[in-house]
N, CA, C and O of each residue as an XYZ file, in Angstrom:
432
protein
N      22.216     91.334    217.443
C      23.185     90.321    217.829
C      23.817     89.741    216.563
O      23.093     89.369    215.640
N      25.150     89.656    216.498
C      25.859     89.150    215.330
C      26.010     87.651    215.344
O      25.607     86.975    216.291
N      26.608     87.133    214.261
C      26.810     85.691    214.124
C      28.018     85.178    214.884
O      28.263     83.971    214.893
N      28.792     86.067    215.532
C      30.023     85.630    216.167
C      29.814     84.642    217.318
O      30.766     83.988    217.746
N      28.590     84.525    217.819
C      28.336     83.617    218.929
C      27.589     82.359    218.502
O      27.306     81.491    219.328
N      27.268     82.260    217.213
C      26.563     81.094    216.708
C      27.550     79.936    216.589
O      28.636     80.089    216.031
N      27.160     78.776    217.119
C      28.018     77.591    217.074
C      27.291     76.494    216.315
O      26.089     76.291    216.491
N      28.031     75.790    215.471
C      27.475     74.649    214.760
C      28.570     73.616    214.552
O      29.756     73.921    214.680
N      28.170     72.397    214.232
C      29.106     71.325    213.933
C      28.973     70.994    212.456
O      27.859     70.889    211.943
N      30.089     70.829    211.771
C      30.045     70.428    210.373
C      29.642     68.960    210.283
O      29.887     68.196    211.216
N      29.024     68.555    209.170
C      28.570     67.169    209.025
C      29.710     66.160    209.183
O      30.824     66.373    208.703
N      29.406     65.079    209.854
C      30.365     63.997    210.060
C      29.575     62.706    210.192
O      28.401     62.739    210.562
N      30.201     61.560    209.893
C      29.449     60.306    210.007
C      29.153     59.951    211.465
O      29.917     60.280    212.372
N      28.027     59.273    211.662
C      27.723     58.722    212.976
C      28.773     57.657    213.292
O      29.394     57.105    212.383
N      28.967     57.373    214.562
C      29.980     56.405    214.980
C      29.813     55.075    214.245
O      30.794     54.506    213.766
N      28.593     54.582    214.154
C      28.351     53.284    213.518
C      28.667     53.302    212.027
O      28.860     52.247    211.423
N      28.721     54.484    211.430
C      28.963     54.607    209.992
C      30.424     54.872    209.642
O      30.760     54.991    208.464
N      31.299     54.966    210.644
C      32.718     55.174    210.365
C      33.284     53.863    209.815
O      33.186     52.815    210.452
N      33.872     53.942    208.630
C      34.395     52.757    207.945
C      35.920     52.736    208.009
O      36.575     53.758    207.805
N      36.470     51.568    208.292
C      37.917     51.409    208.407
C      38.633     51.834    207.124
O      39.657     52.514    207.188
N      38.113     51.445    205.971
C      38.757     51.788    204.699
C      38.846     53.311    204.533
O      39.866     53.824    204.072
N      37.793     54.025    204.902
C      37.800     55.488    204.773
C      38.766     56.123    205.768
O      39.447     57.093    205.434
N      38.833     55.589    206.981
C      39.775     56.104    207.985
C      41.204     55.903    207.505
O      42.021     56.821    207.571
N      41.506     54.700    207.021
C      42.864     54.417    206.547
C      43.211     55.258    205.328
O      44.345     55.717    205.195
N      42.249     55.465    204.440
C      42.486     56.339    203.286
C      42.781     57.769    203.752
O      43.710     58.413    203.266
N      41.977     58.250    204.698
C      42.156     59.616    205.201
C      43.522     59.794    205.849
O      44.100     60.880    205.785
N      44.041     58.750    206.465
C      45.326     58.855    207.159
C      46.492     58.376    206.294
O      47.624     58.285    206.769
N      46.218     58.074    205.036
C      47.254     57.593    204.132
C      47.989     58.697    203.407
O      48.559     58.469    202.340
N      47.984     59.879    203.966
C      48.665     61.031    203.370
C      49.585     61.638    204.428
O      49.185     61.757    205.586
N      50.800     62.020    204.061
C      51.747     62.560    205.056
C      51.235     63.803    205.797
O      51.503     63.957    206.988
N      50.509     64.681    205.116
C      49.990     65.882    205.784
C      48.934     65.492    206.801
O      48.909     66.029    207.909
N      48.064     64.563    206.437
C      47.007     64.157    207.363
C      47.572     63.348    208.524
O      47.034     63.403    209.630
N      48.636     62.605    208.296
C      49.310     61.932    209.417
C      49.920     62.957    210.369
O      49.890     62.779    211.587
N      50.473     64.032    209.805
C      51.020     65.107    210.646
C      49.902     65.744    211.471
O      50.098     66.067    212.643
N      48.737     65.922    210.861
C      47.595     66.459    211.599
C      47.160     65.496    212.699
O      46.831     65.925    213.806
N      47.157     64.207    212.403
C      46.809     63.213    213.429
C      47.738     63.334    214.622
O      47.296     63.278    215.770
N      49.019     63.499    214.356
C      49.993     63.633    215.448
C      49.669     64.851    216.310
O      49.775     64.788    217.534
N      49.276     65.958    215.680
C      48.896     67.172    216.415
C      47.638     66.912    217.238
O      47.591     67.232    218.426
N      46.626     66.336    216.607
C      45.331     66.132    217.259
C      45.350     65.045    218.325
O      44.441     64.979    219.152
N      46.361     64.198    218.319
C      46.395     63.030    219.206
C      46.377     63.388    220.685
O      46.043     62.544    221.517
N      46.731     64.623    221.027
C      46.739     65.000    222.444
C      45.336     65.248    222.993
O      45.164     65.486    224.188
N      44.328     65.190    222.111
C      42.948     65.331    222.562
C      42.459     66.753    222.684
O      41.295     66.986    223.010
N      43.328     67.702    222.427
C      42.936     69.110    222.515
C      42.165     69.521    221.262
O      42.126     68.793    220.271
N      41.563     70.683    221.328
C      40.846     71.277    220.206
C      41.772     72.300    219.561
O      42.436     73.063    220.262
N      41.822     72.323    218.230
C      42.742     73.206    217.520
C      42.022     74.095    216.526
O      41.056     73.680    215.886
N      42.505     75.327    216.403
C      42.032     76.230    215.367
C      42.444     75.663    214.017
O      43.468     74.989    213.903
N      41.650     75.936    213.007
C      41.953     75.437    211.662
C      42.969     76.294    210.927
O      43.318     75.979    209.790
N      43.450     77.352    211.530
C      44.429     78.214    210.864
C      45.700     77.412    210.580
O      46.253     76.797    211.492
N      46.177     77.408    209.317
C      47.370     76.623    208.971
C      48.559     76.894    209.889
O      49.273     75.961    210.256
N      48.785     78.148    210.267
C      49.903     78.485    211.134
C      49.771     77.892    212.524
O      50.772     77.555    213.157
N      48.526     77.761    213.007
C      48.288     77.203    214.341
C      48.590     75.713    214.389
O      48.783     75.142    215.462
N      48.630     75.092    213.223
C      48.847     73.646    213.156
C      50.250     73.284    212.694
O      50.561     72.108    212.507
N      51.096     74.289    212.509
C      52.433     74.019    212.009
C      52.445     73.726    210.522
O      53.391     73.128    210.009
N      51.392     74.147    209.823
C      51.283     73.909    208.386
C      51.275     75.216    207.603
O      50.687     75.299    206.525
N      51.926     76.228    208.150
C      51.948     77.539    207.516
C      52.524     77.536    206.114
O      52.285     78.464    205.342
N      53.284     76.494    205.776
C      53.869     76.395    204.444
C      52.847     75.958    203.393
O      53.132     76.023    202.197
N      51.662     75.515    203.821
C      50.617     75.078    202.900
C      49.568     76.162    202.725
O      49.302     76.936    203.645
N      48.977     76.214    201.546
C      47.912     77.168    201.270
C      46.687     76.802    202.107
O      46.442     75.626    202.374
N      45.925     77.807    202.516
C      44.751     77.592    203.360
C      43.775     76.604    202.723
O      43.197     75.775    203.426
N      43.582     76.679    201.407
C      42.641     75.767    200.749
C      43.136     74.322    200.800
O      42.329     73.395    200.863
N      44.451     74.123    200.774
C      45.018     72.773    200.866
C      44.778     72.199    202.256
O      44.397     71.037    202.395
N      44.998     73.005    203.271
C      44.754     72.559    204.647
C      43.267     72.255    204.832
O      42.915     71.260    205.466
N      42.398     73.095    204.291
C      40.951     72.859    204.385
C      40.569     71.540    203.728
O      39.730     70.803    204.246
N      41.177     71.245    202.599
C      40.922     69.984    201.896
C      41.284     68.792    202.787
O      40.501     67.852    202.923
N      42.464     68.837    203.386
C      42.906     67.737    204.252
C      41.977     67.585    205.457
O      41.652     66.465    205.852
N      41.557     68.687    206.030
C      40.656     68.633    207.184
C      39.292     68.069    206.795
O      38.685     67.324    207.564
N      38.815     68.419    205.617
C      37.528     67.886    205.143
C      37.603     66.375    204.961
O      36.687     65.655    205.358
N      38.686     65.893    204.365
C      38.861     64.443    204.164
C      38.815     63.726    205.512
O      38.156     62.695    205.649
N      39.511     64.268    206.498
C      39.549     63.637    207.826
C      38.174     63.666    208.499
O      37.758     62.682    209.110
N      37.480     64.785    208.386
C      36.159     64.907    209.006
C      35.158     63.968    208.337
O      34.393     63.290    209.024
N      35.154     63.922    207.010
C      34.194     63.081    206.305
C      34.455     61.589    206.530
O      33.541     60.772    206.413
N      35.695     61.237    206.852
C      36.023     59.846    207.162
C      35.664     59.490    208.603
O      35.648     58.313    208.964
N      35.375     60.500    209.431
C      35.038     60.257    210.828
C      36.218     60.332    211.772
O      36.105     59.952    212.938
N      37.353     60.817    211.284
C      38.558     60.904    212.116
C      38.489     62.105    213.050
O      38.938     62.027    214.194
N      37.931     63.217    212.573
C      37.852     64.441    213.369
C      36.435     64.990    213.349
O      35.605     64.581    212.537
N      36.175     65.914    214.249
C      34.945     66.695    214.221
C      35.348     68.158    214.179
O      36.385     68.543    214.719
N      34.522     68.968    213.536
C      34.816     70.387    213.378
C      33.660     71.213    213.904
O      32.510     71.049    213.497
N      33.995     72.097    214.815
C      33.018     73.012    215.413
C      33.246     74.389    214.813
O      34.381     74.857    214.724
N      32.156     75.041    214.399
C      32.227     76.363    213.808
C      31.630     77.359    214.787
O      30.499     77.194    215.245
N      32.398     78.394    215.103
C      31.929     79.475    215.970
C      32.181     80.768    215.212
O      33.325     81.201    215.077
N      31.107     81.387    214.715
C      31.287     82.579    213.892
C      32.109     82.240    212.662
O      31.730     81.370    211.878
N      33.237     82.926    212.491
C      34.115     82.670    211.342
C      35.270     81.741    211.692
O      36.117     81.463    210.844
N      35.312     81.266    212.908
C      36.399     80.384    213.348
C      35.955     78.927    213.329
O      34.787     78.613    213.560
N      36.911     78.047    213.048
C      36.657     76.603    213.064
C      37.660     75.945    213.990
O      38.834     76.310    214.033
N      37.165     74.963    214.731
C      37.996     74.245    215.692
C      37.840     72.747    215.457
O      36.727     72.240    215.310
N      38.964     72.053    215.426
C      38.989     70.624    215.104
C      39.477     69.834    216.308
O      40.345     70.274    217.062
N      38.892     68.654    216.461
C      39.294     67.741    217.535
C      39.215     66.316    216.988
O      38.318     65.981    216.215
N      40.162     65.494    217.402
C      40.177     64.085    217.049
C      38.991     63.378    217.709
O      38.689     63.631    218.875
N      38.328     62.505    216.977
C      37.208     61.733    217.533
C      37.759     60.446    218.166
O      37.365     59.340    217.793
N      38.657     60.608    219.109
C      39.353     59.461    219.691
C      38.399     58.441    220.293
O      38.521     57.248    220.014
N      37.461     58.881    221.105
C      36.536     57.948    221.742
C      35.738     57.157    220.718
O      35.557     55.947    220.862
N      35.264     57.837    219.690
C      34.491     57.169    218.648
C      35.353     56.173    217.877
O      34.919     55.056    217.595
N      36.572     56.581    217.540
C      37.463     55.694    216.785
C      37.934     54.515    217.632
O      38.043     53.394    217.135
N      38.210     54.765    218.901
C      38.610     53.668    219.794
C      37.474     52.659    219.963
O      37.718     51.457    220.073
N      36.237     53.148    219.983
C      35.085     52.253    220.108
C      34.917     51.396    218.853
O      34.607     50.209    218.945
N      35.122     51.997    217.691
C      34.958     51.268    216.422
C      36.140     50.352    216.114
O      35.964     49.213    215.681
N      37.358     50.875    216.346
C      38.569     50.150    215.952
C      39.584     50.191    217.096
O      40.560     50.938    217.030
N      39.357     49.388    218.149
C      40.226     49.424    219.332
C      41.703     49.233    218.982
O      42.073     48.296    218.274
N      42.534     50.139    219.492
C      43.976     50.036    219.301
C      44.507     50.679    218.035
O      45.716     50.874    217.911
N      43.636     51.014    217.089
C      44.110     51.568    215.814
C      44.849     52.888    216.009
O      45.970     53.044    215.526
N      44.239     53.831    216.702
C      44.883     55.139    216.888
C      46.163     55.010    217.687
O      47.161     55.651    217.358
N      46.157     54.197    218.726
C      47.372     54.021    219.517
C      48.508     53.485    218.656
O      49.648     53.934    218.781
N      48.205     52.534    217.789
C      49.236     51.971    216.908
C      49.752     53.022    215.927
O      50.957     53.128    215.699
N      48.836     53.797    215.349
C      49.257     54.819    214.383
C      50.063     55.929    215.039
O      51.107     56.331    214.525
N      49.582     56.419    216.163
C      50.264     57.533    216.841
C      51.633     57.095    217.355
O      52.585     57.873    217.294
N      51.750     55.882    217.854
C      53.051     55.425    218.362
C      54.046     55.242    217.236
O      55.252     55.268    217.477
N      53.580     55.058    216.020
C      54.459     54.886    214.874
C      54.923     56.227    214.295
O      55.837     56.262    213.471
N      54.298     57.325    214.720
C      54.644     58.648    214.159
C      55.859     59.240    214.831
O      56.282     60.342    214.481
């Protein structure tokens, strides 16, 4: 049996450990704001730059932005084999900072 069916989650902060300063820092970049706009629909997305409308950026640059968002607690990343899927942690963020995501997304 190969690794293609193995699923894991990349490290992310617990809900209680999500800090407002880190969230705001993570979203203080135009590329990461663009990612927030994509993720705001609540769907899960492949990490492929082309799938996110970021085909003009190098894969390592997109990975960097995704890591910043995940480590701040904005997103979670699921790994299945060689594929990665990202989803906004809306419920967790709404619980910690009510109204923050709605205000940011409506401004985009």
